[in-house]
C-alpha positions, 0 to 999 in steps of 0.5 A: 485488527493486529496489535502494533507489535506484529506485522498485521494480518495478511491472512483473509479469513471471510472474502471482502475482509480488511487485512492490515500489515507493515510487511514489505514482503506481502505488500510488495506480493500483493501489489505484484499480483495485480500489476502495480508499481510503487509511486509518489503523486509528483509535485506533492513534496516540499520542504524534504517530504518525498510526496504522497505515496500511491501505488500505480495499477495499469490502466487507472491514468498514471499521468501525475504519479512518478515511478519509483523504487520498492525500495524508496517507497518502502523507506518513505513507508517506514519513515512516515510509521505507516500500515498498509490496509487492504483487501485481497478480494471483494465479497463477491470473490474478485480480486480487490485493489483497495488499499490504503496508507494509514498513520500507525498512530491513527 
């Protein structure tokens, strides 16, 4: 994986490879290629916490998700010191929707 000072690795060397980044443009482009929109899980925030960040993919039951702007999503992403861990493709070459948000200190 990339060192913590860089934006991360965003170029796939082989299918199914797990990548990571903090680059807003790379995250947004990845999501938009899959039709995903920035969202938060409703009623999960407390005491000034904005709630759980998610991406809402078409057809995947986002009834508990509240769409937010990319600016709002990235503000929370940065404030929490998160990294975007994801795949471009599965091992068989299909587009992958796999992603997870992890704290930079994990």
